[in-house]
ROPA-736936 format. One record per residue (C-alpha): y, x, z. Coordinates in steps of 0.1 Angstrom, whole numbers, padded with zeros to 4 digits, always signed. Example, Ala and Ser with C-alpha at 12.3 -4.5 7.8 and 13.67 -1.06 7.14 Angstrom:
-0045+0123+0078-0011+0137+0071
! end
This chain:
+0074+2885-0905+0043+2877-0885+0018+2851-0893+0025+2829-0864+0060+2825-0876+0048+2818-0912+0026+2790-0899+0053+2774-0879+0078+2774-0908+0056+2773-0940+0021+2762-0933+0026+2732-0912+0050+2716-0937+0023+2725-0962-0002+2707-0942+0018+2676-0941+0024+2677-0978-0013+2680-0985-0021+2651-0965+0002+2628-0987-0015+2639-1020-0041+2608-1020-0008+2586-1021-0002+2600-1056-0038+2605-1067-0033+2629-1094-0058+2622-1124-0076+2597-1100-0094+2626-1084-0096+2607-1050-0102+2573-1063-0132+2587-1081-0145+2605-1051-0139+2577-1028-0158+2552-1052-0188+2579-1052-0187+2577-1013-0187+2539-1011-0218+2541-1038-0236+2565-1014-0230+2539-0985-0242+2510-1006-0274+2529-1013-0280+2537-0977-0272+2502-0965-0276+2476-0992-0267+2440-0983-0293+2417-0967-0294+2385-0987-0294+2354-0967-0291+2327-0994-0312+2341-1022-0330+2308-1026-0296+2291-1032-0288+2311-1062-0310+2313-1090-0308+2332-1124-0323+2316-1154-0330+2343-1176-0331+2346-1215-0355+2373-1214-0378+2390-1240-0406+2366-1234-0383+2334-1237-0371+2349-1271-0406+2354-1284-0416+2320-1272-0387+2300-1283-0373+2321-1310-0345+2344-1322-0311+2340-1306-0288+2320-1309-0312+2289-1302-0305+2255-1315-0281+2239-1288-0306+2210-1284-0326+2234-1264-0298+2242-1240-0293+2205-1238-0330+2202-1226-0321+2228-1200-0288+2208-1187-0311+2178-1186-0339+2195-1167-0316+2208-1141-0292+2177-1137-0298+2178-1098-0285+2213-1094-0253+2220-1075-0241+2237-1105-0254+2252-1137-0233+2282-1152-0236+2299-1184-0227+2336-1186-0225+2330-1224-0197+2321-1247-0204+2296-1273-0174+2304-1296-0190+2291-1328-0207+2258-1339-0245+2256-1339-0256+2271-1373-0286+2247-1373-0267+2217-1364-0263+2189-1389-0226+2193-1394-0230+2230-1403-0258+2220-1426-0237+2194-1443-0213+2221-1453-0239+2243-1467-0255+2214-1487-0224+2193-1495-0236+2193-1533-0267+2175-1525-0258+2139-1520-0292+2128-1510-0297+2154-1484-0260+2149-1473-0267+2112-1464-0299+2122-1446-0280+2148-1424-0252+2125-1416-0278+2104-1398-0289+2131-1376-0272+2139-1343-0253+2173-1344-0268+2199-1318-0234+2206-1305-0227+2169-1299-0261+2167-1280-0253+2198-1259-0218+2185-1251-0231+2150-1242-0256+2165-1219-0228+2187-1203-0206+2156-1200-0234+2135-1184-0240+2161-1157-0208+2170-1139-0221+2204-1128-0219+2225-1157-0195+2254-1159-0191+2275-1191-0180+2313-1195-0149+2325-1214-0137+2361-1222-0101+2371-1217-0087+2389-1247-0055+2405-1259-0064+2401-1295-0056+2364-1295-0028+2343-1281-0034+2308-1269-0031+2285-1239-0057+2277-1214-0061+2243-1196-0074+2247-1162-0098+2221-1144-0087+2226-1110-0058+2224-1087-0041+2254-1074-0019+2263-1043+0000+2296-1043+0012+2310-1010+0035+2341-1010+0044+2364-1037+0036+2352-1072+0000+2364-1078+0006+2366-1115+0025+2400-1107-0009+2416-1094-0034+2402-1118-0047+2417-1150-0028+2399-1177-0042+2387-1212-0024+2370-1240-0054+2347-1246-0089+2338-1239-0121+2335-1263-0135+2302-1251-0160+2278-1263-0158+2253-1291-0133+2225-1281-0163+2197-1275-0180+2220-1253-0150+2230-1231-0138+2195-1229-0173+2185-1216-0176+2211-1191-0167+2208-1153-0151+2241-1153-0144+2272-1173-0148+2308-1156-0139+2340-1168-0166+2365-1177-0142+2398-1174-0154+2428-1156-0118+2440-1148-0110+2476-1148-0144+2491-1138-0155+2523-1151-0192+2526-1163-0201+2514-1128-0195+2478-1117-0182+2479-1081-0159+2450-1080-0149+2419-1100-0118+2401-1106-0117+2367-1090-0087+2355-1111-0071+2365-1144-0035+2358-1157-0041+2343-1191-0005+2338-1207+0007+2325-1173-0024+2303-1165-0046+2315-1137-0083+2315-1146-0111+2319-1121-0139+2341-1124-0173+2326-1135-0186+2331-1100-0157+2316-1084-0156+2285-1106-0193+2282-1102-0189+2279-1065-0161+2255-1068-0182+2231-1087-0210+2236-1066-0193+2228-1033-0175+2199-1049-0138+2215-1043-0111+2208-1065-0084+2232-1054-0080+2270-1050-0055+2284-1026-0043+2319-1032-0024+2338-1005-0004+2368-1014+0019+2392-0996+0048+2375-0977+0030+2343-0973+0030+2329-0938+0009+2350-0916+0001+2374-0942+0022+2406-0935+0015+2440-0950+0028+2474-0953+0057+2467-0977+0067+2439-0998+0049+2425-1028+0018+2445-1019-0006+2420-1037-0031+2393-1031-0047+2390-0997-0074+2364-1000-0086+2333-1017-0095+2300-1000-0119+2276-1016-0130+2248-0993-0143+2263-0961-0147+2297-0980-0124+2325-0972-0128+2355-0997-0108+2386-0988-0095+2405-1022-0081+2435-1031-0043+2436-1041-0052+2430-1076-0072+2399-1068-0107+2415-1073-0134+2417-1047-0157+2443-1038-0195+2436-1044-0218+2443-1017-0249+2448-1037-0282+2436-1024-0315+2455-1030-0333+2421-1033-0322+2405-1065-0315+2370-1070-0344+2349-1078-0349+2349-1114-0368+2323-1138-0375+2329-1174-0359+2301-1194-0389+2293-1212-0408+2285-1178-0378+2263-1166-0383+2242-1198-0420+2240-1193-0439+2216-1168-0442+2242-1143-0409+2233-1127-0399+2197-1118-0363+2184-1120-0365+2182-1080-0371+2218-1077-0334+2227-1088-0318+2201-1066-0288+2216-1047-0295+2248-1065-0268+2272-1080-0280+2281-1113-0266+2309-1136-0279+2313-1171-0276+2347-1187-0298+2373-1205-0317+2405-1197-0331+2410-1232-0317+2444-1243-0309+2432-1278-0283+2407-1264-0263+2436-1249-0254+2424-1213-0270+2453-1193-0247+2470-1168-0247+2497-1142-0241+2492-1104-0242+2517-1075-0278+2506-1067-0293+2508-1102-0286+2513-1139-0291+2488-1168-0292+2454-1147-0283+2421-1164-0248+2411-1162-0258+2377-1148-0275+2395-1120-0241+2409-1108-0224+2374-1111-0253+2361-1090-0248+2389-1064-0212+2381-1061-0218+2343-1058-0245+2350-1031-0223+2372-1012-0194+2347-1010-0217+2319-0998-0233+2343-0971-0197+2356-0960-0209+2392-0963-0178+2409-0976-0167+2446-0982-0131+2448-0971-0104+2474-0978-0071+2462-0963-0042+2483-0968-0039+2495-0933-0071+2515-0940-0054+2539-0964-0027+2545-0937-0056+2554-0913-0071+2578-0939-0038+2595-0944-0031+2599-0906-0067+2612-0901-0064+2639-0928-0030+2648-0915-0043+2653-0878-0073+2672-0890-0051+2694-0914-0027+2703-0885-0056+2711-0862-0073+2732-0888-0038+2752-0893-0032+2756-0856-0068+2768-0848-0069+2791-0878-0038+2808-0863-0051+2810-0828-0090+2817-0834-0092+2827-0870-0111+2811-0900-0141+2804-0877-0120+2784-0853-0106+2764-0883-0140+2761-0898-0153+2747-0867-0126+2720-0866-0132+2712-0902-0168+2706-0896-0165+2689-0865-0136+2666-0876-0150+2658-0910-0185+2650-0894-0167+2625-0872-0146+2611-0901-0179+2607-0921-0201+2592-0896-0172+2568-0885-0165+2557-0921-0203+2548-0924-0202+2529-0891-0173+2509-0900-0192+2501-0933-0223+2492-0919-0211+2472-0888-0181+2456-0903-0180+2459-0940-0149+2480-0939-0146+2506-0968-0130+2536-0952-0127+2567-0973-0145+2599-0958-0136+2619-0988-0098+2620-0987-0097+2636-0953-0124+2661-0963-0105+2671-0994-0073+2675-0975-0090+2696-0949-0107+2717-0974-0074+2724-0991-0056+2732-0961-0085+2754-0947-0087+2775-0979-0048+2779-0982-0042+2787-0946-0071+2810-0945-0058+2828-0977-0023+2832-0961-0039+2845-0929-0058+2870-0950-0028+2878-0970-0006+2888-0939-0035+2906-0923-0038+2928-0956-0002+2933-0953-0005+2948-0918-0035+2968-0930-0015+2981-0960+0010+2994-0935-0018+3015-0921-0030+3026-0957+0003+3038-0967+0010+3057-0936-0022+3076-0935-0032+3077-0973-0013+3110-0974-0035+3126-0948-0071+3111-0952-0094+3100-0980-0091+3064-0993-0126+3056-0978-0116+3068-0944-0081+3050-0947-0099+3018-0957-0123+3019-0927-0094+3028-0903-0074+2997-0917-0105+2975-0909-0114+2987-0875-0100+3012-0850-0137+3019-0840-0140+3039-0871-0118+3066-0855-0146+3086-0840-0170+3113-0851-0206+3105-0862-0226+3092-0890-0259+3075-0900-0291+3084-0921-0292+3067-0953-0310+3071-0988-0280+3079-1013-0274+3090-1048-0252+3118-1054-0233+3130-1086-0215+3162-1094-0197+3169-1126-0181+3202-1138-0162+3211-1168-0181+3239-1188-0162+3269-1198-0132+3261-1176-0126+3297-1169-0120+3305-1205-0101+3272-1209-0078+3283-1179-0072+3318-1196-0058+3300-1227-0030+3284-1203-0023+3315-1182+0014+3314-1193+0016+3276-1189+0002+3263-1157+0018+3230-1160+0000+3223-1191-0032+3234-1173-0023+3210-1146-0016+3181-1168-0049+3187-1185-0069+3188-1153-0052+3156-1140-0058+3138-1173-0094+3149-1171-0101+3141-1136-0082+3108-1139-0106+3096-1169-0139+3107-1153-0129+3093-1118-0120+3060-1132-0154+3056-1145-0172+3063-1112-0150+3038-1096-0159+3015-1123-0196+3016-1112-0187+3012-1076-0191+3049-1068-0173+3068-1039-0154+3101-1048-0159+3124-1020-0137+3153-1031-0123+3172-1059-0131+3210-1062-0111+3224-1088-0124+3208-1121-0155+3196-1102-0160+3159-1089-0185+3150-1060-0192+3113-1059-0218+3091-1041-0235+3056-1042-0250+3034-1014-0222+3041-0990-0202+3029-0971-0214+2997-0984-0251+2989-0994-0260+2989-1032-0296+2985-1042-0287+2997-1077-0273+3030-1066-0295+3050-1090-0288+3029-1121-0251+3027-1114-0249+3066-1110-0265+3070-1144-0244+3044-1159-0213+3062-1145-0227+3095-1161-0229+3079-1195-0194+3064-1191-0179+3098-1181-0192+3111-1213-0178+3086-1234-0144+3088-1216-0145+3127-1223-0152+3121-1258-0121+3096-1261-0100+3122-1242-0110+3149-1267-0099+3127-1295-0067+3116-1279-0058+3154-1272-0070+3165-1307-0095+3189-1292-0124+3195-1316-0152+3220-1321-0149+3252-1300-0118+3237-1283-0136+3205-1273-0140+3196-1235-0176+3191-1222-0190+3183-1187-0222+3190-1170-0236+3163-1146-0261+3166-1118-0276+3135-1102-0299+3136-1072-0313+3109-1046-0323+3115-1013-0316+3109-0975-0288+3124-0959-0262+3120-0931-0231+3099-0941-0201+3093-0917-0170+3111-0903-0175+3148-0903-0150+3173-0888-0134+3178-0856-0119+3153-0831-0085+3163-0843-0091+3161-0883-0122+3146-0900-0132+3129-0932-0157+3106-0945-0184+3125-0961-0220+3134-0965-0244+3164-0954-0279+3170-0965-0303+3190-0987-0302+3162-1014-0264+3168-1018-0270+3204-1022-0297+3199-1048-0274+3176-1067-0248+3204-1069-0276+3228-1081-0287+3205-1107-0252+3204-1123-0252+3239-1124-0284+3241-1144-0273+3216-1170-0255+3241-1193-0286+3265-1191-0308+3236-1204-0283+3224-1229-0283+3189-1213-0252+3169-1203-0271+3151-1175-0298+3165-1153-0316+3143-1126-0337+3149-1097-0371+3133-1095-0361+3109-1068-0333+3095-1090-0358+3085-1118-0377+3062-1096-0376+3025-1102-0354+3029-1133-0356+3002-1159-0378+3013-1189-0359+2987-1209-0325+3005-1202-0333+3042-1201-0356+3068-1216-0365+3095-1189-0374+3129-1203-0389+3158-1180-0373+3192-1185-0389+3216-1161-0403+3226-1127-0376+3248-1112-0370+3265-1077-0331+3263-1076-0312+3290-1059-0313+3288-1023-0346+3266-1023-0381+3279-1022-0398+3247-1031-0398+3238-1067-0386+3204-1079-0390+3186-1112-0360+3179-1132-0352+3154-1159-0326+3142-1184-0318+3105-1195-0309+3087-1226-0298+3052-1233-0327+3032-1246-0308+3017-1275-0291+3051-1284-0299+3071-1315-0301+3103-1297-0338+3104-1299-0348+3093-1335-0386+3099-1334-0403+3075-1313-0433+3097-1309-0410+3125-1296-0411+3118-1259-0449+3117-1259-0451+3148-1278-0427+3165-1255-0449+3157-1226-0477+3174-1243-0455+3206-1249-0448+3208-1212-0486+3205-1205-0493+3234-1230-0465+3254-1216-0478+3251-1180-0513+3258-1191-0501+3290-1210-0512+3275-1245-0484+3293-1261-0495+3288-1295-0493+3249-1294-0462+3250-1275-0445+3273-1301-0457+3249-1328-0437+3220-1311-0408+3241-1306-0406+3249-1343-0412+3213-1350-0383+3199-1330-0359+3227-1321-0336+3219-1351-0347+3185-1358-0336+3171-1324-0300+3185-1319-0299+3172-1283-0327+3197-1276-0318+3227-1297-0305+3247-1268-0334+3236-1245-0361+3247-1270-0344+3280-1277-0345+3286-1241-0381+3279-1238-0387+3300-1270-0371+3330-1254-0391+3323-1220-0424+3321-1240-0417+3354-1258-0411+3370-1225-0439+3354-1206-0465+3360-1233-0460+3400-1228-0469+3395-1191-0499+3392-1170-0494+3358-1153-0513+3350-1121-0541+3324-1123-0522+3298-1102-0491+3301-1123-0477+3265-1127-0449+3270-1150-0423+3270-1121-0390+3286-1131-0371+3305-1105-0335+3300-1110-0313+3332-1100-0280+3313-1108-0265+3281-1094
! end
């Protein structure tokens, strides 16, 4: 089945399905992302306040607390505030006075009821709550706050008229069993009572409920009630779905708007209103200054005043999209100013449909273009489509106050792009797999992979590269084979187990296995793909091969003389890598002197008694923290006239070299040997030949060599180079 058919019958329905995920919004993922986008818009384009002088916050700040005293204050002070601001359009308290004034005469009478003399005096003193209530009653502009609660059950007496049109708004509002209001005499004196609830916001306040359902009674928010009193209105009008002229997508979709006098306030279905925050905060006056002679009564005429606190100790600090830790009273003032200025953020239900359709169109386009033009074509649609969607969302926000979500289409497109690209890749790989399966019996895996990727690989040629080469060979394999001369099947099984274990470690360290030659493995690094750590990985592979061989010996119960061992030669240098052979039959392999040297080094590993021998180039740039490099000799390998320095390597954290000064003394040994200082060289050999088991065979070799050389007359320019006569 080709990819076009899969796209027609599977991927298109998938794109449709993904487009509708925001409708269900699992784990509120889309709503959270949407809110973050709207927060960004608000930071880019905050609201320009046009009526900031009309709404004033009277702040119970730290300075007011220090000048007047610790909260709660005596309510006669608040009575003074009411009297001072009697000319205001409204005076609201973002505070609940749920208990009597503890400093009032009535509360003091309860405390000192045993002192008859003092009791009589207290009875003559007006109670602070009465003073406060009288001030409120005398000035019909005061609105008090209340807090909805499900921990109490009570009824609430409203102070306004209500017209309901359409579906019952109680179905859509947050429901509470009761409300924590003020003491009765204060509630009775107030012109209005408003809810101080923040609704279902998370840690960031983005909207506020305009009405709450308190045990069947509709209670307006403090901001809304403040405006009602300020404009002298007596009635709210709530229009919900199915009201005359209020059609929506479906029945009982929620509250559409609230009308108060000439003010029309668009709402969310749950009766809340988005707040378009202003960078310019409402004008704020410290309460102590309001009570001072600095401000006259005339200053407050016609103003909307909201009393609240910014003092951290009174715990009314909130976070908004624009800033953290702002007083809650400032949020109420912002909403009040916003309603007065008619600067609303709106998200009617048709916007969500627009978002879904936009996501669907883009998802289908991405699916189509990926099939036609590949991932790049789909990516182009993704970038262009979502850029237009994002800029369009911001344009609607900045120009019309519409909250259009740019995130949902983006997420939908991203999911579609990734899934469709995955299926595209999957079916492409299935086609390539056919090629691999067809040719794997005839060609090396590397060549098959290159052929599967591009037919351009089907030509002769190569490139010059620096690479690292590894040759490994089983020591004493001839004698092992003789033991199996009557059981060739067992020998085959042994070789296969051996080569499998060693090959796996090479592959684990991203090496490429070039070929098998009996019991010998040839591998290389840094081709066909670049690998800047090719030296380190070849050495890591060599150590891993040694460990794998040890495990294999244990698994096969081969110990002592029967134990399998391996010699490894590693060299780094430039070579030609590519397709070698004829135009009829070729393989991906390497050619060069560096390859031959690696093979010769492996052949010398047994002579020197070392499992791993490195060429000098392979030691360049190795980490001193991971490896300990030890020079072994200068040698002219068979077939080469120029000598090379050869080395062995140990893990830095291994226990193979127990004496920390050994490597330095070994360097001195080689210097003595090359300068024909036989006596010092022999002292070193006697010291370490048996104490360093890894070097026993090595020092035995040099002991024999020195005994022979000391009997000869060596030329003056003799440098210690050993001429190898065997591979």
